[in-house]
N, C-alpha and C positions, 0 to 999 in steps of 0.2 A: 745433183739437183735433175730434176726430173725435167725433162723435155717434150713436157705436154703442149700442146697448144693453148687448153683451156688453163693452164694453171695461173697465170695472170688473174683472168677472169675469177677464178674460185680466190683468191687472197682478196681482190678486190671486192667479192662479194662479203668473205667473212668481216672485214673493214667497216662496208655497209651496215652490215648486219648489227655489228658491236655498237657503231653510231646510233643507230635506230632505236636498241636496247639501251643505252647509255640515258638517249632522250626520253624514252617511254618510262625508267625509271627515275630521272632527274625531278621532271614536273611534279608527278605525286610525291615523292621526297620531299620536293622544296614546299610544296602545298602542307603535307602534314606537319612539317618542322613550323611553318608559320601558324599553322593550327593550335599546335601545343603551346607555340610561345603565346599566342593572342589567350588561349584559355588560362596559363600560367598568369597574366596580367589581368585579365577579369575576375580570377580567383584572386587575388592581393586586393584587387579594387572593391569586390562585394563584400569582403570578409566583415568590415567595419559597420555598413549598413545591416547586414544581416544579425550582428551583435546586437544593434538598437532592436531591431525588430525583436529580437528572441528576448530581450531585457523585458519590453513593453507586453511581450505575451505572458511571461512569467507574472508581472505587475497583475494584468488583467487577470489571469488564471486564480493567483491568491485573492484578489479582490472577491472574484465570482464566489470562492470557496467560503469567506470569509461572510458572504450576505446569503450566501446559502444556510449556511451553520447559524446565523441568526435567524433566519427566517424559521427554520426547521425546528429550532429550539423552544417556539412558543408551543406549538401543538404538542410536543414531547411534555414540556412542564405542565400544561393542563391535564395531559393523560397522567402522570404520576402524581400530582395533587391529588385528581379524582380518586387514583388508586388508593393512596396513603388516606384519604378520608372514608374510603369505604371499608378499607381493613380495621380503623381506629372505631367505625361506628359499629362493625360488627362485634368486635372485641369488648367494647362498651355494653351492646345486647347482650352478649352472652354472659359478661358480669352482672349485670341488671339480671339476669333470669335466674343465676343461681342464688344472687341474694332474694331474691323474691319467693324462690322454693324452698328458702331454708337449705339445712343441712339433710342428705339425704341418707340413708344406712347405709350405703357403701361410702360415702364419705368419713360418716362415723367410724366404720370398722377400720378404715385406712388410718385415721386419727389416732384410733385407740392402738394400733398396731404400732405406729411411732411412738408413743410416748410409754408404753408398757415396759421395755426396755430402761427407757430412761427412769421411771419411777423406781424401778428394782436396783439399779445403780446407786441411785441417792439412797436409798433405803440402806445400802450395803455400807455405805459411805457413811451413815450417821450412826450405824452399830460400832462402826471402826472408830468413830471419834468419844463415842460413849466408852469403850474399853480403854481407851487412851486416858 
């Protein structure tokens, strides 16, 4: 071993340093431990009231959405009915205008184009029936 006159003071200072280090880490460590323990208890305690608050918030949200849908339904229905009436009136007006002016030459040409092949088919069928 050493025979230095400062060796006991060195050993004492190391013990003193370790003691202060232990105290300075023990106090914050204990405070941190109890803080975590308190937070766990608080979380366990607050879970049920927060669940009730969430349920009420969802009830309010659904009720608000239902009322908003009912309120918005009125102008939407009025607009769609007005559009339906507008379309019906314009269709009736177009039909009345066609009836008032009668058949145009274009309409007559389209009708003849459709009927002519049918007449030819009917004549051919009648000739076949006469031959039998």
